[in-house]
TILOBA-466348 format. One line per field, with one value per residue (C-alpha): residue number from 1; x, y, z. Coordinates in steps of 0.1 Angstrom, whole numbers, plus 5000, padded with zeros to 4 digits. Layout:
<atoms>
n [NUM; ...] $
u [X; ...] $
v [Y; ...] $
w [Z; ...] $
</atoms>
This chain:
<atoms>
n [1; 2; 3; 4; 5; 6; 7; 8; 9; 10; 11; 12; 13; 14; 15; 16; 17; 18; 19; 20; 21; 22; 23; 24; 25; 26; 27; 28; 29; 30; 31; 32; 33; 34; 35; 36; 37; 38; 39; 40; 41; 42; 43; 44; 45; 46; 47; 48; 49; 50; 51; 52; 53; 54; 55; 56; 57; 58; 59; 60; 61; 62; 63; 64; 65; 66; 67; 68; 69; 70; 71; 72; 73; 74; 75; 76; 77; 78; 79; 80; 81; 82; 83; 84; 85; 86; 87; 88; 89; 90; 91; 92; 93; 94; 95; 96; 97; 98; 99; 100; 101; 102; 103; 104; 105; 106; 107; 108; 109; 110; 111; 112; 113; 114; 115; 116; 117; 118; 119; 120; 121; 122; 123; 124; 125; 126; 127; 128; 129; 130; 131; 132; 133; 134; 135; 136; 137; 138; 139; 140; 141; 142; 143; 144; 145; 146; 147; 148; 149; 150; 151; 152; 153; 154; 155; 156; 157; 158; 159; 160; 161; 162; 163; 164; 165; 166; 167; 168; 169; 170; 171; 172; 173; 174; 175; 176; 177; 178; 179; 180; 181; 182; 183; 184; 185; 186; 187; 188; 189; 190; 191; 192; 193; 194; 195; 196; 197; 198; 199; 200; 201; 202; 203; 204; 205; 206; 207; 208; 209; 210; 211; 212; 213; 214; 215; 216; 217; 218; 219; 220; 221; 222; 223; 224; 225; 226; 227; 228; 229; 230; 231; 232; 233; 234; 235; 236; 237; 238; 239; 240; 241; 242; 243; 244; 245; 246; 247; 248; 249; 250; 251; 252; 253; 254; 255; 256; 257; 258; 259; 260; 261; 262; 263; 264; 265; 266; 267; 268; 269; 270; 271; 272; 273; 274; 275; 276; 277; 278; 279; 280; 281; 282; 283; 284; 285; 286; 287; 288; 289; 290; 291; 292; 293; 294; 295; 296; 297; 298; 299; 300; 301; 302; 303; 304; 305; 306; 307; 308; 309; 310; 311; 312; 313; 314; 315; 316; 317; 318; 319; 320; 321; 322; 323; 324; 325; 326; 327; 328; 329; 330; 331; 332; 333; 334; 335; 336; 337; 338; 339; 340; 341; 342; 343; 344; 345; 346; 347; 348; 349; 350; 351; 352; 353; 354; 355; 356; 357; 358; 359; 360; 361; 362; 363; 364; 365; 366; 367; 368; 369; 370; 371; 372; 373; 374; 375; 376; 377; 378; 379; 380; 381; 382; 383; 384; 385; 386; 387; 388; 389; 390; 391; 392; 393; 394; 395; 396; 397; 398; 399; 400; 401; 402; 403; 404; 405; 406; 407; 408; 409; 410; 411; 412; 413; 414; 415; 416; 417; 418; 419; 420; 421; 422; 423; 424; 425; 426; 427; 428; 429; 430; 431; 432; 433; 434; 435; 436; 437; 438; 439; 440; 441; 442; 443; 444; 445; 446; 447; 448; 449; 450; 451; 452; 453; 454; 455; 456; 457; 458; 459; 460; 461; 462; 463; 464; 465; 466; 467; 468; 469; 470; 471; 472; 473; 474; 475; 476; 477; 478; 479; 480; 481; 482; 483; 484; 485; 486; 487; 488; 489; 490; 491; 492; 493; 494; 495; 496; 497; 498; 499; 500; 501; 502; 503; 504; 505; 506; 507; 508; 509; 510; 511; 512; 513; 514; 515; 516; 517; 518; 519; 520; 521; 522; 523] $
u [4608; 4613; 4585; 4568; 4546; 4524; 4515; 4490; 4460; 4439; 4428; 4422; 4458; 4470; 4447; 4458; 4495; 4488; 4473; 4495; 4523; 4531; 4550; 4559; 4576; 4600; 4608; 4585; 4554; 4530; 4531; 4506; 4493; 4489; 4467; 4490; 4525; 4518; 4501; 4530; 4555; 4540; 4538; 4574; 4584; 4562; 4567; 4602; 4595; 4624; 4608; 4583; 4565; 4550; 4531; 4547; 4515; 4494; 4475; 4486; 4522; 4533; 4558; 4587; 4582; 4578; 4611; 4628; 4615; 4624; 4659; 4668; 4650; 4640; 4662; 4652; 4654; 4638; 4645; 4621; 4606; 4585; 4555; 4548; 4531; 4550; 4544; 4559; 4593; 4612; 4595; 4607; 4642; 4643; 4633; 4662; 4686; 4674; 4687; 4655; 4663; 4641; 4609; 4582; 4559; 4521; 4504; 4525; 4537; 4538; 4571; 4588; 4578; 4590; 4623; 4628; 4620; 4644; 4672; 4665; 4666; 4704; 4706; 4681; 4700; 4732; 4715; 4699; 4731; 4751; 4729; 4732; 4769; 4778; 4799; 4829; 4835; 4802; 4813; 4835; 4808; 4781; 4803; 4814; 4778; 4770; 4800; 4799; 4762; 4753; 4719; 4684; 4662; 4643; 4676; 4681; 4665; 4685; 4717; 4710; 4700; 4730; 4755; 4736; 4736; 4707; 4694; 4699; 4728; 4761; 4783; 4819; 4838; 4873; 4903; 4931; 4964; 4990; 5024; 5048; 5086; 5095; 5129; 5114; 5085; 5057; 5021; 5007; 5004; 4974; 4941; 4908; 4893; 4921; 4918; 4880; 4883; 4908; 4884; 4854; 4871; 4877; 4843; 4821; 4793; 4805; 4797; 4788; 4797; 4820; 4819; 4853; 4862; 4897; 4902; 4938; 4969; 4974; 4943; 4911; 4878; 4857; 4820; 4818; 4785; 4795; 4768; 4783; 4819; 4821; 4809; 4782; 4806; 4834; 4844; 4850; 4885; 4895; 4880; 4898; 4931; 4927; 4919; 4951; 4972; 4956; 4961; 4997; 5005; 4985; 5000; 5035; 5037; 5030; 4993; 4974; 4936; 4916; 4882; 4854; 4827; 4800; 4766; 4733; 4720; 4736; 4725; 4746; 4778; 4791; 4796; 4817; 4836; 4845; 4856; 4878; 4895; 4899; 4916; 4940; 4953; 4967; 4989; 5021; 5009; 5000; 5032; 5034; 4998; 4984; 4947; 4936; 4900; 4883; 4863; 4895; 4915; 4888; 4892; 4926; 4950; 4974; 5003; 4998; 5028; 5064; 5094; 5116; 5137; 5168; 5167; 5161; 5190; 5214; 5206; 5212; 5245; 5257; 5247; 5268; 5297; 5292; 5292; 5273; 5271; 5257; 5231; 5220; 5214; 5192; 5172; 5165; 5154; 5132; 5113; 5110; 5093; 5069; 5056; 5059; 5043; 5017; 5024; 4995; 5004; 5003; 5027; 5051; 5048; 5055; 5085; 5100; 5093; 5110; 5142; 5141; 5137; 5165; 5189; 5180; 5186; 5221; 5229; 5219; 5239; 5269; 5261; 5250; 5221; 5196; 5185; 5219; 5204; 5192; 5168; 5152; 5121; 5114; 5118; 5094; 5069; 5070; 5035; 5019; 5034; 5014; 5048; 5051; 5071; 5100; 5100; 5100; 5129; 5150; 5142; 5150; 5183; 5194; 5185; 5205; 5235; 5234; 5229; 5259; 5282; 5271; 5277; 5312; 5317; 5305; 5329; 5358; 5347; 5341; 5377; 5390; 5368; 5380; 5417; 5408; 5391; 5422; 5445; 5423; 5424; 5462; 5463; 5440; 5456; 5494; 5502; 5488; 5508; 5494; 5507; 5498; 5485; 5464; 5448; 5441; 5424; 5403; 5391; 5386; 5413; 5442; 5474; 5494; 5466; 5462; 5500; 5498; 5467; 5482; 5514; 5494; 5471; 5495; 5529; 5545; 5548; 5525; 5554; 5571; 5538; 5533; 5569; 5565; 5534; 5551; 5583; 5563; 5544; 5577; 5592; 5562; 5567; 5604; 5596; 5567; 5575; 5604; 5594; 5622; 5631; 5615; 5583; 5581; 5588; 5559; 5535; 5541; 5538; 5574; 5577; 5615; 5632; 5665; 5645; 5627; 5661; 5674; 5643; 5643; 5680; 5673; 5646; 5657; 5695; 5699; 5692; 5661; 5685; 5704; 5671; 5660; 5694; 5695; 5661; 5675; 5706; 5729; 5758] $
v [5033; 5002; 4977; 4966; 4935; 4936; 4903; 4899; 4877; 4906; 4928; 4959; 4957; 4957; 4986; 5005; 5001; 5013; 5045; 5050; 5069; 5086; 5057; 5075; 5104; 5079; 5062; 5031; 5018; 4990; 4965; 4940; 4924; 4888; 4872; 4843; 4831; 4806; 4833; 4857; 4830; 4829; 4866; 4870; 4847; 4865; 4902; 4902; 4929; 4948; 4947; 4923; 4935; 4904; 4895; 4867; 4848; 4837; 4807; 4781; 4793; 4816; 4844; 4825; 4796; 4821; 4838; 4804; 4791; 4823; 4825; 4789; 4779; 4808; 4821; 4857; 4870; 4903; 4922; 4914; 4935; 4915; 4928; 4911; 4915; 4919; 4883; 4871; 4886; 4853; 4841; 4873; 4868; 4834; 4852; 4876; 4847; 4844; 4878; 4898; 4935; 4947; 4940; 4964; 4958; 4962; 4985; 5001; 5036; 5059; 5076; 5044; 5029; 5060; 5060; 5023; 5028; 5058; 5038; 5008; 5029; 5030; 4992; 4985; 5007; 4989; 4955; 4965; 4980; 4950; 4930; 4956; 4960; 4923; 4906; 4931; 4953; 4971; 5007; 5006; 4988; 5013; 5043; 5024; 5016; 5053; 5069; 5043; 5051; 5014; 5021; 5030; 5059; 5034; 5029; 5066; 5065; 5034; 5050; 5082; 5062; 5038; 5067; 5089; 5117; 5139; 5135; 5172; 5194; 5206; 5176; 5171; 5139; 5147; 5125; 5123; 5112; 5103; 5104; 5077; 5081; 5068; 5057; 5034; 5015; 4998; 5001; 5031; 5025; 5048; 5029; 5042; 5041; 5063; 5088; 5090; 5096; 5125; 5141; 5137; 5151; 5183; 5186; 5216; 5193; 5172; 5135; 5137; 5107; 5113; 5081; 5070; 5049; 5035; 5037; 5024; 5022; 5057; 5071; 5077; 5092; 5112; 5121; 5156; 5173; 5209; 5218; 5194; 5199; 5237; 5261; 5286; 5315; 5296; 5293; 5259; 5269; 5277; 5245; 5223; 5241; 5236; 5199; 5196; 5210; 5187; 5155; 5164; 5168; 5137; 5112; 5128; 5126; 5149; 5150; 5163; 5169; 5167; 5184; 5172; 5195; 5204; 5186; 5194; 5159; 5128; 5107; 5130; 5121; 5102; 5136; 5148; 5115; 5116; 5152; 5145; 5117; 5140; 5165; 5137; 5136; 5171; 5160; 5166; 5195; 5213; 5202; 5214; 5227; 5211; 5214; 5209; 5219; 5200; 5232; 5251; 5225; 5206; 5210; 5226; 5209; 5181; 5166; 5129; 5122; 5110; 5130; 5146; 5120; 5141; 5144; 5107; 5097; 5123; 5114; 5076; 5084; 5106; 5079; 5053; 5077; 5082; 5120; 5126; 5164; 5163; 5136; 5152; 5184; 5164; 5149; 5185; 5194; 5163; 5170; 5207; 5196; 5174; 5206; 5232; 5210; 5198; 5160; 5137; 5110; 5082; 5103; 5107; 5069; 5061; 5083; 5069; 5033; 5041; 5052; 5022; 4998; 5017; 5012; 4975; 4970; 4986; 4964; 4933; 4943; 4945; 4910; 4923; 4914; 4942; 4924; 4934; 4969; 4972; 5001; 4985; 4971; 5006; 5021; 4996; 5000; 5037; 5043; 5023; 5047; 5079; 5096; 5134; 5146; 5157; 5123; 5106; 5128; 5118; 5081; 5084; 5103; 5076; 5049; 5065; 5069; 5032; 5022; 5044; 5028; 4993; 5001; 5013; 4980; 4961; 4980; 4969; 4933; 4936; 4949; 4919; 4896; 4913; 4906; 4870; 4867; 4882; 4857; 4828; 4842; 4843; 4807; 4796; 4816; 4817; 4800; 4831; 4862; 4881; 4912; 4935; 4960; 4936; 4921; 4956; 4965; 4933; 4940; 4977; 4987; 5011; 4990; 5009; 5004; 4967; 4962; 4978; 4960; 4926; 4931; 4943; 4913; 4885; 4899; 4895; 4915; 4905; 4895; 4874; 4857; 4849; 4837; 4813; 4798; 4793; 4779; 4756; 4742; 4739; 4718; 4695; 4690; 4684; 4657; 4640; 4644; 4642; 4674; 4696; 4729; 4751; 4730; 4733; 4771; 4775; 4754; 4775; 4809; 4819; 4832; 4826; 4794; 4812; 4836; 4806; 4791; 4823; 4828; 4792; 4794; 4827; 4812; 4776; 4782; 4754; 4752; 4732; 4706; 4702; 4699; 4670; 4653; 4653; 4636; 4610; 4604; 4619; 4642] $
w [5085; 5106; 5103; 5136; 5142; 5173; 5189; 5217; 5222; 5233; 5204; 5226; 5238; 5202; 5191; 5222; 5213; 5178; 5191; 5222; 5204; 5171; 5156; 5123; 5142; 5158; 5124; 5128; 5111; 5122; 5093; 5109; 5140; 5153; 5180; 5190; 5186; 5158; 5137; 5145; 5134; 5099; 5096; 5106; 5078; 5054; 5063; 5078; 5103; 5119; 5154; 5171; 5203; 5218; 5250; 5270; 5277; 5247; 5235; 5208; 5209; 5238; 5235; 5249; 5224; 5196; 5204; 5208; 5174; 5156; 5172; 5167; 5136; 5113; 5085; 5094; 5129; 5140; 5172; 5200; 5228; 5253; 5273; 5306; 5339; 5371; 5381; 5347; 5356; 5359; 5327; 5310; 5322; 5304; 5272; 5276; 5273; 5237; 5229; 5234; 5233; 5262; 5282; 5292; 5321; 5319; 5319; 5291; 5298; 5268; 5278; 5286; 5252; 5233; 5252; 5244; 5207; 5204; 5220; 5197; 5165; 5162; 5169; 5142; 5118; 5125; 5121; 5088; 5074; 5084; 5061; 5034; 5036; 5041; 5068; 5070; 5100; 5107; 5110; 5080; 5061; 5069; 5059; 5028; 5019; 5022; 5004; 4975; 4970; 4975; 4990; 4980; 4991; 5014; 5033; 5041; 5075; 5085; 5074; 5094; 5125; 5123; 5119; 5144; 5120; 5108; 5072; 5065; 5076; 5061; 5056; 5045; 5037; 5051; 5041; 5067; 5053; 5079; 5062; 5071; 5070; 5035; 5046; 5072; 5055; 5075; 5083; 5101; 5138; 5141; 5146; 5133; 5168; 5182; 5153; 5157; 5195; 5189; 5164; 5186; 5216; 5197; 5182; 5190; 5203; 5232; 5228; 5192; 5169; 5140; 5118; 5104; 5074; 5069; 5031; 5031; 5054; 5067; 5049; 5069; 5059; 5084; 5080; 5094; 5103; 5104; 5129; 5154; 5145; 5141; 5167; 5155; 5155; 5139; 5102; 5085; 5073; 5109; 5123; 5097; 5102; 5139; 5133; 5112; 5140; 5167; 5146; 5137; 5173; 5184; 5159; 5159; 5121; 5092; 5083; 5052; 5052; 5019; 5024; 5002; 4988; 5013; 5008; 5025; 5026; 5042; 5012; 4990; 5008; 4978; 4961; 4989; 4991; 4954; 4955; 4986; 4967; 4937; 4960; 4970; 4934; 4940; 4969; 4950; 4929; 4961; 4978; 5014; 5017; 5049; 5041; 5005; 4996; 4967; 4959; 4952; 4932; 4914; 4877; 4877; 4853; 4864; 4844; 4836; 4813; 4818; 4828; 4801; 4783; 4783; 4821; 4825; 4804; 4819; 4855; 4848; 4830; 4858; 4883; 4863; 4863; 4901; 4897; 4930; 4928; 4892; 4897; 4929; 4909; 4885; 4915; 4926; 4891; 4888; 4920; 4912; 4879; 4899; 4916; 4889; 4862; 4887; 4883; 4892; 4918; 4891; 4869; 4898; 4905; 4868; 4867; 4899; 4887; 4854; 4871; 4894; 4864; 4846; 4875; 4878; 4841; 4844; 4874; 4855; 4824; 4847; 4860; 4894; 4916; 4923; 4955; 4970; 4973; 5008; 5000; 4970; 4990; 5004; 4969; 4955; 4984; 4989; 4976; 5004; 5030; 5020; 5015; 5011; 4981; 5003; 5020; 4986; 4975; 5005; 4999; 4962; 4968; 4994; 4970; 4942; 4965; 4973; 4937; 4926; 4952; 4941; 4904; 4913; 4932; 4901; 4879; 4901; 4900; 4862; 4858; 4877; 4857; 4825; 4832; 4840; 4806; 4790; 4808; 4796; 4760; 4761; 4773; 4745; 4717; 4726; 4692; 4673; 4666; 4696; 4714; 4743; 4717; 4697; 4729; 4743; 4710; 4711; 4746; 4740; 4765; 4766; 4761; 4787; 4813; 4803; 4808; 4843; 4853; 4841; 4862; 4892; 4891; 4883; 4894; 4859; 4827; 4798; 4775; 4802; 4809; 4772; 4769; 4799; 4783; 4749; 4764; 4787; 4757; 4737; 4765; 4764; 4726; 4731; 4756; 4738; 4700; 4676; 4659; 4645; 4662; 4635; 4637; 4675; 4672; 4648; 4669; 4701; 4683; 4673; 4638; 4638; 4649; 4659; 4680; 4696; 4705; 4719; 4741; 4752; 4763; 4781; 4802; 4807; 4807; 4781; 4743; 4731; 4716; 4749; 4768; 4745; 4744; 4782; 4783; 4758; 4779; 4754; 4763] $
</atoms>
């Protein structure tokens, strides 16, 4: 009930207003009356009425001053309807500038007053619920207040009036999920107003209001009154199937509807809301079903655990080996398991996340950068796009193709980097008794492959490269020291001095002794 304060300096006018109409049938109750503006001001502060019906001309504090003081000064501001004589019309117009809802001319007509109060009911409901729900967008706030059960029994009438729905009927909370293309992430372009307009245009009752609540990007809740939405001869299942087809065509995207359990009282809408959201958890288990009814799936088992460890390890191994046909087979098996084992959405999300993290770890171990993967942001953000299972599979498969290609690229770079490390190892350890075979063993490589890779990379055979380093260092010792030949041979990695001399002469076309003597000017 909305509280009404009557303000007029003539008591018979006040009593006449009280008895003029059936206030309760319209959702109003007279909470008190006042004989002048000053008295009314005090009672407004004390009683906080929803509506004040006040005469313009009164002693002490007239109607205009009362409205001005309440509007500009009071912490609480009710809605005003002013009552005036024809000659007060200009005066009444001034009052309207303060946001007065309406004015009624004397003598007051019963029908006119009833019409005004009926029209005002929805406005008062919105005003009251804006206070209940806070400062967020009014429509969403009102529906959220209702479905979350954040109201008392005393607010029922206000909720019904604000939403323009009856207190008793057959109600459903219907979730509309608009599926985005998982390969092209981004917010849904569909606006709540557009969606509500499409639904209302296709309701059985022309001009009826179907409240809408945007739960998340691409996820909208509708408050459906079956008596308005479904024709008397129609069936709910047929109406919801028809709505699915209309929305799919209108938004040019795939759509899934989740129908909450039917409740007979608007105040029980939280029950339907919770069941519709429970039905949403079956989106992958019921893969491909366009309209999912909470009454049919509620309580049926879902799988909340992780994917089989063997499948996880095998898929990643085949990905590393770049065996496209084989890891694509595993992808098909994985997504078939999601449906057959009836995976819950969070179990699907955990499984996909586990694979993504596994791939990132492999890339990091190979000294790569996962941010080089162009599709990684879409893979991380896929849950925000209300993706269908088949869309998620396409995204996941594309991501794995890109990851496999990048891992192959890293292997190539790693091979190149590996041969660089081998070259540096030779340059640092040429004095030791090293060979192609011993180095291949140290670096876990095939010796024949290492020899081929070395020649391909540096244009010289391994043994020739090692000899060049040793002879180059020997020449340095011959120039800078007076060490004997066997001492120099030992220092640069030759086990036999004669072999050192032979190899030196082969490469430099002079013996080590001749090389030194030439530097000393000896012939």
